[in-house]
Short mmCIF file of the C-alpha atoms (twelve columns), coordinates in Angstrom:
data_MODEL
# 
_entry.id   MODEL 
# 
loop_
_atom_site.group_PDB 
_atom_site.id 
_atom_site.type_symbol 
_atom_site.label_atom_id 
_atom_site.label_alt_id 
_atom_site.label_comp_id 
_atom_site.label_asym_id 
_atom_site.label_seq_id 
_atom_site.Cartn_x 
_atom_site.Cartn_y 
_atom_site.Cartn_z 
_atom_site.pdbx_PDB_model_num 
ATOM 1   C CA . MET A 1   14.172  20.429  13.434  1 
ATOM 2   C CA . ALA A 2   12.252  18.844  10.841  1 
ATOM 3   C CA . SER A 3   9.132   16.817  11.604  1 
ATOM 4   C CA . THR A 4   8.586   13.271  11.815  1 
ATOM 5   C CA . PHE A 5   6.157   13.605  8.529   1 
ATOM 6   C CA . GLU A 6   8.837   16.215  6.772   1 
ATOM 7   C CA . GLN A 7   11.432  13.082  7.320   1 
ATOM 8   C CA . LYS A 8   9.775   10.482  5.329   1 
ATOM 9   C CA . PRO A 9   10.257  10.248  1.452   1 
ATOM 10  C CA . ILE A 10  8.602   12.251  -0.663  1 
ATOM 11  C CA . VAL A 11  6.966   10.843  -3.870  1 
ATOM 12  C CA . ALA A 12  7.909   13.670  -6.252  1 
ATOM 13  C CA . GLY A 13  6.447   12.312  -9.443  1 
ATOM 14  C CA . VAL A 14  4.893   9.464   -10.761 1 
ATOM 15  C CA . GLY A 15  4.268   8.129   -14.567 1 
ATOM 16  C CA . MET A 16  2.220   5.435   -16.190 1 
ATOM 17  C CA . ILE A 17  1.106   4.661   -19.596 1 
ATOM 18  C CA . PRO A 18  -2.167  2.680   -20.553 1 
ATOM 19  C CA . PHE A 19  -2.170  -0.713  -20.604 1 
ATOM 20  C CA . ALA A 20  -2.266  -3.197  -23.191 1 
ATOM 21  C CA . LYS A 21  -3.172  -6.721  -24.328 1 
ATOM 22  C CA . PRO A 22  -0.505  -8.956  -25.384 1 
ATOM 23  C CA . GLY A 23  0.770   -8.221  -29.022 1 
ATOM 24  C CA . ALA A 24  -0.761  -4.496  -28.863 1 
ATOM 25  C CA . SER A 25  2.001   -2.715  -27.011 1 
ATOM 26  C CA . GLU A 26  5.092   -1.403  -27.671 1 
ATOM 27  C CA . SER A 27  8.662   -3.096  -26.642 1 
ATOM 28  C CA . TYR A 28  9.175   -3.373  -22.933 1 
ATOM 29  C CA . ASP A 29  11.810  -0.607  -23.214 1 
ATOM 30  C CA . VAL A 30  9.772   1.952   -25.067 1 
ATOM 31  C CA . MET A 31  7.015   1.416   -22.671 1 
ATOM 32  C CA . ALA A 32  9.282   2.044   -19.692 1 
ATOM 33  C CA . ALA A 33  10.920  4.988   -21.104 1 
ATOM 34  C CA . ALA A 34  7.639   6.557   -21.543 1 
ATOM 35  C CA . ALA A 35  6.399   5.711   -18.157 1 
ATOM 36  C CA . VAL A 36  9.747   7.392   -16.679 1 
ATOM 37  C CA . GLY A 37  9.397   10.372  -19.033 1 
ATOM 38  C CA . LEU A 38  6.068   11.314  -17.453 1 
ATOM 39  C CA . ALA A 39  7.275   10.813  -13.729 1 
ATOM 40  C CA . LEU A 40  10.177  12.835  -14.786 1 
ATOM 41  C CA . GLN A 41  7.743   15.618  -16.102 1 
ATOM 42  C CA . ASP A 42  5.301   15.059  -13.358 1 
ATOM 43  C CA . ALA A 43  8.178   15.824  -10.867 1 
ATOM 44  C CA . GLU A 44  9.499   18.627  -12.804 1 
ATOM 45  C CA . LEU A 45  13.188  16.948  -12.918 1 
ATOM 46  C CA . ASP A 46  15.728  16.122  -15.580 1 
ATOM 47  C CA . TYR A 47  16.828  12.672  -15.940 1 
ATOM 48  C CA . ASP A 48  20.096  14.071  -14.849 1 
ATOM 49  C CA . ALA A 49  19.065  14.738  -11.018 1 
ATOM 50  C CA . ILE A 50  18.212  10.771  -10.873 1 
ATOM 51  C CA . GLN A 51  20.975  9.371   -8.354  1 
ATOM 52  C CA . GLN A 52  19.536  5.544   -8.384  1 
ATOM 53  C CA . ALA A 53  17.287  3.564   -10.137 1 
ATOM 54  C CA . PHE A 54  15.708  0.369   -9.541  1 
ATOM 55  C CA . ALA A 55  13.941  -1.425  -12.743 1 
ATOM 56  C CA . GLY A 56  11.525  -3.884  -12.255 1 
ATOM 57  C CA . TYR A 57  10.440  -6.667  -14.411 1 
ATOM 58  C CA . VAL A 58  9.843   -10.425 -14.145 1 
ATOM 59  C CA . TYR A 59  10.000  -11.901 -17.957 1 
ATOM 60  C CA . GLY A 60  13.140  -10.858 -19.507 1 
ATOM 61  C CA . ASP A 61  16.983  -10.770 -19.371 1 
ATOM 62  C CA . SER A 62  19.133  -9.481  -17.309 1 
ATOM 63  C CA . THR A 63  19.740  -5.806  -17.987 1 
ATOM 64  C CA . CYS A 64  16.414  -5.118  -19.222 1 
ATOM 65  C CA . GLY A 65  16.578  -2.132  -16.794 1 
ATOM 66  C CA . GLN A 66  19.618  -0.807  -18.491 1 
ATOM 67  C CA . ARG A 67  18.086  -0.933  -22.155 1 
ATOM 68  C CA . ALA A 68  14.909  0.431   -20.923 1 
ATOM 69  C CA . LEU A 69  16.904  3.702   -19.072 1 
ATOM 70  C CA . TYR A 70  19.319  4.273   -21.717 1 
ATOM 71  C CA . ARG A 71  16.429  5.199   -23.861 1 
ATOM 72  C CA . VAL A 72  15.907  8.435   -21.277 1 
ATOM 73  C CA . GLY A 73  19.638  8.872   -20.610 1 
ATOM 74  C CA . MET A 74  23.109  7.821   -20.321 1 
ATOM 75  C CA . THR A 75  24.171  9.428   -17.092 1 
ATOM 76  C CA . GLY A 76  26.292  6.573   -15.647 1 
ATOM 77  C CA . ILE A 77  24.226  6.157   -12.320 1 
ATOM 78  C CA . PRO A 78  23.745  2.812   -10.580 1 
ATOM 79  C CA . VAL A 79  20.721  0.750   -12.156 1 
ATOM 80  C CA . PHE A 80  19.377  -2.233  -10.192 1 
ATOM 81  C CA . ASN A 81  17.096  -4.926  -11.870 1 
ATOM 82  C CA . VAL A 82  14.624  -5.966  -9.631  1 
ATOM 83  C CA . ASN A 83  12.865  -9.574  -10.127 1 
ATOM 84  C CA . ASN A 84  10.436  -10.524 -7.244  1 
ATOM 85  C CA . ASN A 85  7.653   -12.084 -8.602  1 
ATOM 86  C CA . CYS A 86  4.077   -10.264 -8.846  1 
ATOM 87  C CA . SER A 87  5.401   -7.968  -6.229  1 
ATOM 88  C CA . THR A 88  8.333   -6.975  -8.007  1 
ATOM 89  C CA . GLY A 89  7.167   -3.174  -8.657  1 
ATOM 90  C CA . SER A 90  6.593   -2.293  -5.342  1 
ATOM 91  C CA . SER A 91  10.042  -4.200  -4.186  1 
ATOM 92  C CA . ALA A 92  11.674  -1.619  -6.441  1 
ATOM 93  C CA . LEU A 93  9.759   1.077   -4.917  1 
ATOM 94  C CA . PHE A 94  10.901  -0.724  -1.525  1 
ATOM 95  C CA . LEU A 95  14.797  -0.307  -2.364  1 
ATOM 96  C CA . ALA A 96  14.051  2.905   -3.992  1 
ATOM 97  C CA . ARG A 97  12.485  4.259   -0.229  1 
ATOM 98  C CA . GLN A 98  15.127  2.363   1.583   1 
ATOM 99  C CA . ALA A 99  17.881  4.254   -0.282  1 
ATOM 100 C CA . ILE A 100 16.174  7.834   0.554   1 
ATOM 101 C CA . GLU A 101 15.715  6.628   3.980   1 
ATOM 102 C CA . THR A 102 18.994  5.731   4.810   1 
ATOM 103 C CA . GLY A 103 20.787  8.598   2.962   1 
ATOM 104 C CA . ALA A 104 22.169  6.488   0.285   1 
ATOM 105 C CA . ALA A 105 20.907  8.693   -2.115  1 
ATOM 106 C CA . ASP A 106 18.452  11.924  -2.162  1 
ATOM 107 C CA . CYS A 107 16.624  11.426  -5.598  1 
ATOM 108 C CA . VAL A 108 15.915  7.846   -6.636  1 
ATOM 109 C CA . LEU A 109 13.765  6.402   -9.313  1 
ATOM 110 C CA . ALA A 110 11.680  3.096   -9.408  1 
ATOM 111 C CA . VAL A 111 10.105  1.851   -12.799 1 
ATOM 112 C CA . GLY A 112 8.240   -1.312  -13.438 1 
ATOM 113 C CA . PHE A 113 7.520   -2.715  -16.648 1 
ATOM 114 C CA . GLU A 114 6.261   -5.963  -18.378 1 
ATOM 115 C CA . GLN A 115 5.914   -7.353  -22.167 1 
ATOM 116 C CA . MET A 116 3.786   -10.483 -21.431 1 
ATOM 117 C CA . THR A 117 2.732   -13.316 -23.842 1 
ATOM 118 C CA . PRO A 118 -1.195  -14.307 -24.314 1 
ATOM 119 C CA . GLY A 119 -2.172  -17.201 -21.828 1 
ATOM 120 C CA . ALA A 120 -1.438  -18.183 -18.124 1 
ATOM 121 C CA . LEU A 121 1.936   -17.678 -16.508 1 
ATOM 122 C CA . GLY A 122 4.268   -20.650 -17.147 1 
ATOM 123 C CA . THR A 123 7.969   -21.814 -16.370 1 
ATOM 124 C CA . VAL A 124 10.770  -20.348 -18.680 1 
ATOM 125 C CA . PHE A 125 13.502  -22.473 -16.988 1 
ATOM 126 C CA . LYS A 126 12.943  -26.237 -17.170 1 
ATOM 127 C CA . ASP A 127 16.110  -27.302 -16.513 1 
ATOM 128 C CA . ARG A 128 16.653  -26.601 -12.883 1 
ATOM 129 C CA . THR A 129 14.335  -26.763 -9.823  1 
ATOM 130 C CA . SER A 130 11.635  -24.608 -9.351  1 
ATOM 131 C CA . PRO A 131 11.491  -22.041 -6.832  1 
ATOM 132 C CA . PHE A 132 7.687   -23.431 -6.345  1 
ATOM 133 C CA . GLU A 133 8.385   -27.238 -6.071  1 
ATOM 134 C CA . THR A 134 7.451   -27.099 -2.453  1 
ATOM 135 C CA . PHE A 135 4.508   -25.071 -3.094  1 
ATOM 136 C CA . ASP A 136 3.498   -27.092 -6.007  1 
ATOM 137 C CA . ASP A 137 3.867   -30.177 -3.673  1 
ATOM 138 C CA . VAL A 138 1.610   -28.422 -0.539  1 
ATOM 139 C CA . CYS A 139 -0.905  -27.335 -3.474  1 
ATOM 140 C CA . ASP A 140 -1.447  -30.913 -4.614  1 
ATOM 141 C CA . GLU A 141 -1.809  -32.039 -1.162  1 
ATOM 142 C CA . LEU A 142 -4.525  -29.794 -0.606  1 
ATOM 143 C CA . VAL A 143 -6.650  -29.479 -3.870  1 
ATOM 144 C CA . GLY A 144 -5.199  -32.426 -6.091  1 
ATOM 145 C CA . HIS A 145 -4.246  -32.545 -9.623  1 
ATOM 146 C CA . ALA A 146 -6.692  -30.173 -11.102 1 
ATOM 147 C CA . GLU A 147 -5.949  -29.945 -14.867 1 
ATOM 148 C CA . ILE A 148 -5.786  -26.372 -14.324 1 
ATOM 149 C CA . PRO A 149 -3.451  -23.370 -14.797 1 
ATOM 150 C CA . LEU A 150 -1.383  -23.488 -11.775 1 
ATOM 151 C CA . ALA A 151 -1.955  -19.704 -10.851 1 
ATOM 152 C CA . LEU A 152 -5.743  -20.179 -11.098 1 
ATOM 153 C CA . LYS A 153 -5.395  -23.493 -8.464  1 
ATOM 154 C CA . TYR A 154 -3.118  -21.906 -6.008  1 
ATOM 155 C CA . PHE A 155 -5.778  -18.769 -5.780  1 
ATOM 156 C CA . GLY A 156 -9.078  -20.715 -6.390  1 
ATOM 157 C CA . GLY A 157 -7.668  -23.450 -3.821  1 
ATOM 158 C CA . ALA A 158 -7.370  -20.327 -1.348  1 
ATOM 159 C CA . GLY A 159 -11.063 -18.898 -2.458  1 
ATOM 160 C CA . LYS A 160 -12.359 -22.651 -1.887  1 
ATOM 161 C CA . SER A 161 -10.740 -22.845 1.330   1 
ATOM 162 C CA . HIS A 162 -12.552 -19.442 2.447   1 
ATOM 163 C CA . MET A 163 -15.646 -20.985 1.042   1 
ATOM 164 C CA . ASP A 164 -14.930 -24.310 3.223   1 
ATOM 165 C CA . LYS A 165 -14.388 -22.301 6.724   1 
ATOM 166 C CA . TYR A 166 -16.793 -19.282 6.344   1 
ATOM 167 C CA . GLY A 167 -19.695 -20.182 3.839   1 
ATOM 168 C CA . THR A 168 -18.310 -17.737 1.055   1 
ATOM 169 C CA . THR A 169 -20.170 -17.751 -2.190  1 
ATOM 170 C CA . LEU A 170 -19.245 -17.723 -5.833  1 
ATOM 171 C CA . ALA A 171 -21.658 -14.807 -5.613  1 
ATOM 172 C CA . ASP A 172 -19.353 -13.151 -3.289  1 
ATOM 173 C CA . PHE A 173 -16.152 -13.605 -5.697  1 
ATOM 174 C CA . ALA A 174 -18.373 -12.181 -8.329  1 
ATOM 175 C CA . LYS A 175 -19.317 -8.643  -6.591  1 
ATOM 176 C CA . ILE A 176 -15.851 -8.213  -6.238  1 
ATOM 177 C CA . ARG A 177 -15.594 -8.530  -10.086 1 
ATOM 178 C CA . ALA A 178 -18.111 -6.213  -10.844 1 
ATOM 179 C CA . LYS A 179 -17.216 -3.419  -8.656  1 
ATOM 180 C CA . ALA A 180 -13.809 -3.475  -10.332 1 
ATOM 181 C CA . SER A 181 -15.392 -2.966  -13.600 1 
ATOM 182 C CA . ARG A 182 -17.047 0.133   -12.108 1 
ATOM 183 C CA . HIS A 183 -14.343 1.553   -10.632 1 
ATOM 184 C CA . ALA A 184 -12.471 0.931   -14.033 1 
ATOM 185 C CA . ARG A 185 -14.959 2.622   -16.130 1 
ATOM 186 C CA . ASN A 186 -13.587 5.823   -14.897 1 
ATOM 187 C CA . ASN A 187 -9.807  5.018   -15.476 1 
ATOM 188 C CA . PRO A 188 -8.647  6.014   -18.573 1 
ATOM 189 C CA . LEU A 189 -5.263  4.046   -18.326 1 
ATOM 190 C CA . ALA A 190 -7.348  0.502   -17.743 1 
ATOM 191 C CA . LEU A 191 -7.321  -2.256  -20.026 1 
ATOM 192 C CA . PHE A 192 -11.493 -3.228  -19.467 1 
ATOM 193 C CA . ARG A 193 -13.317 -0.386  -19.100 1 
ATOM 194 C CA . THR A 194 -16.648 -2.111  -19.680 1 
ATOM 195 C CA . GLU A 195 -18.794 -2.315  -16.812 1 
ATOM 196 C CA . ILE A 196 -20.347 -5.974  -16.104 1 
ATOM 197 C CA . THR A 197 -22.331 -7.062  -13.497 1 
ATOM 198 C CA . PRO A 198 -22.125 -9.907  -11.057 1 
ATOM 199 C CA . ASP A 199 -24.464 -12.214 -13.406 1 
ATOM 200 C CA . ASP A 200 -21.839 -11.323 -15.891 1 
ATOM 201 C CA . VAL A 201 -19.095 -12.896 -14.169 1 
ATOM 202 C CA . LEU A 202 -21.038 -15.867 -12.822 1 
ATOM 203 C CA . GLN A 203 -22.068 -16.783 -16.404 1 
ATOM 204 C CA . SER A 204 -18.634 -16.531 -17.871 1 
ATOM 205 C CA . PRO A 205 -16.780 -19.729 -18.304 1 
ATOM 206 C CA . ALA A 206 -16.119 -21.863 -15.223 1 
ATOM 207 C CA . VAL A 207 -12.517 -22.443 -14.996 1 
ATOM 208 C CA . TRP A 208 -13.016 -24.295 -11.836 1 
ATOM 209 C CA . PRO A 209 -16.713 -25.406 -11.483 1 
ATOM 210 C CA . GLY A 210 -18.085 -23.900 -8.146  1 
ATOM 211 C CA . VAL A 211 -14.863 -22.102 -7.292  1 
ATOM 212 C CA . MET A 212 -13.808 -19.529 -10.110 1 
ATOM 213 C CA . THR A 213 -15.301 -18.490 -13.464 1 
ATOM 214 C CA . ARG A 214 -12.688 -16.797 -16.411 1 
ATOM 215 C CA . LEU A 215 -13.796 -13.204 -15.274 1 
ATOM 216 C CA . MET A 216 -12.393 -13.978 -11.412 1 
ATOM 217 C CA . ALA A 217 -8.702  -14.103 -13.157 1 
ATOM 218 C CA . CYS A 218 -6.709  -10.938 -13.964 1 
ATOM 219 C CA . PRO A 219 -5.735  -10.878 -17.714 1 
ATOM 220 C CA . PRO A 220 -2.082  -11.112 -18.493 1 
ATOM 221 C CA . THR A 221 -1.278  -7.557  -19.645 1 
ATOM 222 C CA . CYS A 222 1.611   -5.023  -21.100 1 
ATOM 223 C CA . GLY A 223 2.513   -2.053  -19.452 1 
ATOM 224 C CA . SER A 224 5.079   0.162   -17.458 1 
ATOM 225 C CA . ALA A 225 4.816   2.906   -14.353 1 
ATOM 226 C CA . ALA A 226 7.197   4.722   -12.450 1 
ATOM 227 C CA . ALA A 227 7.777   6.972   -9.284  1 
ATOM 228 C CA . ILE A 228 10.574  9.342   -8.333  1 
ATOM 229 C CA . LEU A 229 11.387  9.699   -4.472  1 
ATOM 230 C CA . VAL A 230 13.288  12.501  -3.313  1 
ATOM 231 C CA . SER A 231 14.577  13.666  0.328   1 
ATOM 232 C CA . ASN A 232 13.062  16.515  2.163   1 
ATOM 233 C CA . ASP A 233 16.327  18.635  1.615   1 
ATOM 234 C CA . PHE A 234 16.343  17.341  -2.412  1 
ATOM 235 C CA . ALA A 235 12.667  18.769  -2.522  1 
ATOM 236 C CA . ASN A 236 13.755  22.244  -0.627  1 
ATOM 237 C CA . ARG A 237 16.605  22.234  -2.659  1 
ATOM 238 C CA . HIS A 238 14.853  21.993  -5.785  1 
ATOM 239 C CA . GLY A 239 11.232  23.716  -5.226  1 
ATOM 240 C CA . LEU A 240 9.784   20.222  -5.324  1 
ATOM 241 C CA . ARG A 241 5.943   19.605  -4.110  1 
ATOM 242 C CA . LYS A 242 6.188   17.528  -0.641  1 
ATOM 243 C CA . ASP A 243 2.722   16.906  -0.097  1 
ATOM 244 C CA . ILE A 244 2.387   13.253  -0.349  1 
ATOM 245 C CA . ARG A 245 4.995   10.826  1.456   1 
ATOM 246 C CA . ILE A 246 5.577   7.032   2.439   1 
ATOM 247 C CA . LEU A 247 4.796   6.890   5.926   1 
ATOM 248 C CA . ALA A 248 5.918   3.666   6.689   1 
ATOM 249 C CA . GLN A 249 6.342   0.504   4.133   1 
ATOM 250 C CA . ALA A 250 7.294   -3.496  5.243   1 
ATOM 251 C CA . MET A 251 8.184   -6.365  3.111   1 
ATOM 252 C CA . THR A 252 7.562   -9.962  4.292   1 
ATOM 253 C CA . THR A 253 8.328   -13.189 2.885   1 
ATOM 254 C CA . ASP A 254 7.158   -17.034 3.527   1 
ATOM 255 C CA . THR A 255 7.449   -18.023 7.141   1 
ATOM 256 C CA . ALA A 256 7.242   -21.621 8.121   1 
ATOM 257 C CA . SER A 257 3.374   -21.556 8.467   1 
ATOM 258 C CA . THR A 258 3.087   -20.704 4.276   1 
ATOM 259 C CA . PHE A 259 3.529   -24.773 4.128   1 
ATOM 260 C CA . ALA A 260 2.875   -26.397 7.709   1 
ATOM 261 C CA . ALA A 261 -0.562  -25.061 7.905   1 
ATOM 262 C CA . GLY A 262 -2.087  -27.098 5.912   1 
ATOM 263 C CA . ASP A 263 -4.127  -24.127 3.890   1 
ATOM 264 C CA . MET A 264 -4.329  -22.616 0.801   1 
ATOM 265 C CA . MET A 265 -4.964  -19.249 2.336   1 
ATOM 266 C CA . GLN A 266 -1.579  -19.369 3.863   1 
ATOM 267 C CA . LEU A 267 -0.043  -20.883 0.593   1 
ATOM 268 C CA . VAL A 268 -0.925  -17.626 -1.406  1 
ATOM 269 C CA . GLY A 269 0.360   -15.357 1.360   1 
ATOM 270 C CA . TYR A 270 -2.244  -14.551 3.832   1 
ATOM 271 C CA . ASP A 271 0.066   -14.528 6.500   1 
ATOM 272 C CA . MET A 272 2.930   -12.532 4.924   1 
ATOM 273 C CA . ALA A 273 0.284   -9.659  4.186   1 
ATOM 274 C CA . ALA A 274 -1.070  -9.862  7.678   1 
ATOM 275 C CA . ALA A 275 2.462   -9.523  9.115   1 
ATOM 276 C CA . ALA A 276 3.305   -6.657  6.525   1 
ATOM 277 C CA . ALA A 277 0.275   -4.736  7.756   1 
ATOM 278 C CA . LYS A 278 0.824   -5.050  11.097  1 
ATOM 279 C CA . ALA A 279 4.177   -4.077  10.942  1 
ATOM 280 C CA . VAL A 280 3.106   -0.788  8.687   1 
ATOM 281 C CA . TYR A 281 0.756   0.019   11.061  1 
ATOM 282 C CA . THR A 282 2.406   -0.274  14.148  1 
ATOM 283 C CA . ALA A 283 5.507   2.060   12.343  1 
ATOM 284 C CA . ALA A 284 3.073   4.893   11.511  1 
ATOM 285 C CA . ASP A 285 1.011   4.436   14.892  1 
ATOM 286 C CA . LEU A 286 -2.081  4.169   12.993  1 
ATOM 287 C CA . GLY A 287 -4.566  1.586   11.966  1 
ATOM 288 C CA . PRO A 288 -7.339  0.143   9.270   1 
ATOM 289 C CA . GLU A 289 -9.700  2.595   10.680  1 
ATOM 290 C CA . ASP A 290 -7.528  5.776   9.353   1 
ATOM 291 C CA . ILE A 291 -7.283  4.093   6.196   1 
ATOM 292 C CA . ASP A 292 -9.070  6.146   3.144   1 
ATOM 293 C CA . VAL A 293 -8.481  4.604   -0.093  1 
ATOM 294 C CA . ILE A 294 -6.872  1.239   -0.740  1 
ATOM 295 C CA . GLU A 295 -4.908  -0.572  -3.676  1 
ATOM 296 C CA . LEU A 296 -4.310  -4.206  -3.275  1 
ATOM 297 C CA . HIS A 297 -3.497  -7.091  -5.168  1 
ATOM 298 C CA . ASP A 298 -6.401  -8.811  -6.346  1 
ATOM 299 C CA . CYS A 299 -4.798  -11.069 -9.284  1 
ATOM 300 C CA . PHE A 300 -8.222  -12.960 -8.799  1 
ATOM 301 C CA . ALA A 301 -11.426 -12.073 -6.908  1 
ATOM 302 C CA . HIS A 302 -10.597 -14.525 -4.601  1 
ATOM 303 C CA . ASN A 303 -7.308  -13.035 -3.533  1 
ATOM 304 C CA . GLU A 304 -8.639  -9.586  -2.972  1 
ATOM 305 C CA . LEU A 305 -11.537 -11.360 -0.659  1 
ATOM 306 C CA . ILE A 306 -8.873  -12.788 1.776   1 
ATOM 307 C CA . THR A 307 -6.693  -9.860  1.770   1 
ATOM 308 C CA . TYR A 308 -9.911  -7.651  3.081   1 
ATOM 309 C CA . GLU A 309 -9.189  -9.932  6.506   1 
ATOM 310 C CA . ALA A 310 -5.496  -10.183 6.303   1 
ATOM 311 C CA . LEU A 311 -5.175  -6.269  6.263   1 
ATOM 312 C CA . GLY A 312 -7.704  -5.956  9.435   1 
ATOM 313 C CA . LEU A 313 -10.576 -4.262  7.117   1 
ATOM 314 C CA . CYS A 314 -12.633 -6.466  8.561   1 
ATOM 315 C CA . PRO A 315 -12.846 -9.724  10.942  1 
ATOM 316 C CA . GLU A 316 -11.790 -12.739 9.599   1 
ATOM 317 C CA . GLY A 317 -14.539 -14.402 8.275   1 
ATOM 318 C CA . GLY A 318 -16.434 -11.237 7.972   1 
ATOM 319 C CA . ALA A 319 -15.170 -10.600 4.208   1 
ATOM 320 C CA . ALA A 320 -18.681 -11.842 3.214   1 
ATOM 321 C CA . GLN A 321 -20.722 -9.223  5.179   1 
ATOM 322 C CA . PHE A 322 -17.976 -6.388  4.323   1 
ATOM 323 C CA . ILE A 323 -18.975 -6.856  0.634   1 
ATOM 324 C CA . ALA A 324 -22.512 -7.025  1.033   1 
ATOM 325 C CA . ASP A 325 -22.587 -4.145  3.204   1 
ATOM 326 C CA . GLY A 326 -20.551 -2.236  0.216   1 
ATOM 327 C CA . ASP A 327 -17.662 -1.377  2.725   1 
ATOM 328 C CA . ASN A 328 -15.411 -2.090  -0.074  1 
ATOM 329 C CA . SER A 329 -16.545 0.842   -2.811  1 
ATOM 330 C CA . TYR A 330 -17.511 4.299   -2.788  1 
ATOM 331 C CA . GLY A 331 -19.855 5.261   -0.307  1 
ATOM 332 C CA . GLY A 332 -18.174 2.590   2.047   1 
ATOM 333 C CA . ARG A 333 -15.792 2.025   4.590   1 
ATOM 334 C CA . TYR A 334 -12.791 1.764   2.222   1 
ATOM 335 C CA . VAL A 335 -12.676 2.535   -1.531  1 
ATOM 336 C CA . THR A 336 -10.898 -0.443  -2.484  1 
ATOM 337 C CA . ASN A 337 -9.102  -0.463  -5.744  1 
ATOM 338 C CA . PRO A 338 -10.294 2.751   -7.491  1 
ATOM 339 C CA . SER A 339 -8.187  2.303   -10.479 1 
ATOM 340 C CA . GLY A 340 -9.637  -0.903  -11.270 1 
ATOM 341 C CA . GLY A 341 -7.430  -2.854  -9.800  1 
ATOM 342 C CA . LEU A 342 -5.237  -6.128  -11.572 1 
ATOM 343 C CA . LEU A 343 -8.431  -7.524  -12.546 1 
ATOM 344 C CA . SER A 344 -9.710  -4.455  -14.841 1 
ATOM 345 C CA . LYS A 345 -6.826  -2.281  -15.024 1 
ATOM 346 C CA . GLY A 346 -4.832  -5.256  -16.153 1 
ATOM 347 C CA . HIS A 347 -1.317  -6.988  -14.575 1 
ATOM 348 C CA . PRO A 348 1.723   -6.232  -16.278 1 
ATOM 349 C CA . LEU A 349 3.576   -8.121  -13.269 1 
ATOM 350 C CA . GLY A 350 6.970   -5.977  -12.926 1 
ATOM 351 C CA . ALA A 351 4.443   -2.378  -13.108 1 
ATOM 352 C CA . THR A 352 1.852   -3.253  -11.174 1 
ATOM 353 C CA . GLY A 353 3.268   -2.075  -7.757  1 
ATOM 354 C CA . LEU A 354 4.074   1.100   -9.099  1 
ATOM 355 C CA . ALA A 355 0.696   1.521   -11.243 1 
ATOM 356 C CA . GLN A 356 -0.539  1.050   -7.630  1 
ATOM 357 C CA . CYS A 357 1.605   4.064   -6.403  1 
ATOM 358 C CA . TYR A 358 0.804   6.123   -9.537  1 
ATOM 359 C CA . GLU A 359 -2.947  5.616   -8.705  1 
ATOM 360 C CA . LEU A 360 -2.372  6.217   -4.680  1 
ATOM 361 C CA . THR A 361 -0.377  9.506   -5.231  1 
ATOM 362 C CA . HIS A 362 -2.964  11.180  -7.644  1 
ATOM 363 C CA . GLN A 363 -6.202  10.111  -4.992  1 
ATOM 364 C CA . LEU A 364 -3.850  11.937  -1.988  1 
ATOM 365 C CA . ARG A 365 -3.312  14.864  -4.618  1 
ATOM 366 C CA . GLY A 366 -7.145  15.043  -5.621  1 
ATOM 367 C CA . THR A 367 -6.255  14.845  -8.951  1 
ATOM 368 C CA . ALA A 368 -8.205  11.062  -9.734  1 
ATOM 369 C CA . ASP A 369 -10.835 12.746  -11.557 1 
ATOM 370 C CA . ALA A 370 -14.044 11.047  -11.697 1 
ATOM 371 C CA . ARG A 371 -12.736 8.233   -9.647  1 
ATOM 372 C CA . GLN A 372 -11.370 10.361  -6.828  1 
ATOM 373 C CA . VAL A 373 -12.327 9.244   -3.047  1 
ATOM 374 C CA . GLU A 374 -13.553 12.304  -1.641  1 
ATOM 375 C CA . GLY A 375 -11.036 13.933  0.998   1 
ATOM 376 C CA . ALA A 376 -8.457  11.204  0.831   1 
ATOM 377 C CA . ARG A 377 -5.167  11.463  3.129   1 
ATOM 378 C CA . THR A 378 -4.292  8.325   3.820   1 
ATOM 379 C CA . ALA A 379 -3.684  5.338   1.791   1 
ATOM 380 C CA . LEU A 380 -2.632  1.683   1.929   1 
ATOM 381 C CA . GLN A 381 -0.999  0.076   -0.793  1 
ATOM 382 C CA . HIS A 382 -0.439  -4.385  -1.274  1 
ATOM 383 C CA . ASN A 383 1.467   -6.065  -3.642  1 
ATOM 384 C CA . LEU A 384 1.931   -9.905  -3.426  1 
ATOM 385 C CA . GLY A 385 4.025   -12.059 -5.033  1 
ATOM 386 C CA . LEU A 386 4.043   -15.694 -4.769  1 
ATOM 387 C CA . GLY A 387 7.480   -17.555 -3.781  1 
ATOM 388 C CA . GLY A 388 7.141   -15.128 -1.942  1 
ATOM 389 C CA . ALA A 389 7.076   -11.630 -0.963  1 
ATOM 390 C CA . CYS A 390 4.195   -9.132  0.143   1 
ATOM 391 C CA . VAL A 391 5.117   -5.179  0.187   1 
ATOM 392 C CA . VAL A 392 2.809   -2.938  1.935   1 
ATOM 393 C CA . SER A 393 2.885   0.562   2.034   1 
ATOM 394 C CA . LEU A 394 1.170   3.721   3.990   1 
ATOM 395 C CA . TYR A 395 1.239   7.209   2.247   1 
ATOM 396 C CA . GLN A 396 0.098   10.157  3.604   1 
ATOM 397 C CA . ARG A 397 -0.938  13.834  2.333   1 
ATOM 398 C CA . GLY A 398 0.342   16.417  4.213   1 
# 
């Protein structure tokens, strides 16, 4: 009988293209087809082997997934289009993993892509109720009507909440952004590869004086990434590699505390992240202390900081000391965002969750080159979308 580990879905192949600035990329369908082609090549499979596909994107018309995948092959398989805001890529991965675990399919593709425009995120459909209406109302109550882009106000407000409660400083956020640049320097697929210092971050233009500078926010980005998951039986039949598996995965959405807590940290998903992490640790019978490498959702330096605590990497209120001790980088307790994260690698919304999967798969294989975390065996992924959804995934090398 197969062991528990052998029953877990296998990450058989991953693919990712270099991320680019808006206007400097190929069309979304070309990017997605390229990432899928790389994943198939990595898995040593033909597209005919894929039984289902989940395609994630945020900005695009219906059935963009079909348009992208028809460039790879037209085999008549089910293609599901997924949109869960910034957690779209990992939501597609969640559905692919679920299809394998339930026996609905033996070989499933998850692909994420985004072709973005310059500037801050905005509303597309302005003639109907916004899904963020209640979020906006609570945000206005807590931080006021600051004339800054909405996402900056949300995550800046969460950072300010942490500052007010625990004495966190702007310099703490600057250290996170500088760390991201050091890591991205070794990632040929990252958008920004120039190393910057905490002083560079602090001296960049203030978007919210005393709370956030421009370099503390991730850039709008275009790109694509993909992963192929297979069952153990499928891998045996086709002679595929079986070393990297998803041990546990959880998706959470908002609870009453999101709005009722009166805290911007909860409004941007702290409780969702904490609940998903707890579910994953319980399912895998592991804890934060067992993790070697992490890719987490650093859309803003502020969100990376509060997520350290939500994932249990340090105590609540302990993030500043965690950063000061270097426990978020090489030589510390957890190497966090070795890819450079969203802050430096870039954040094409639909692709981000699968780009995190790509990075962690290579880390566990030992093929991450200059950014390799020595001896990495267990990896944690955190991908968050406001509105809201949070997906936490735990990977392990056999």
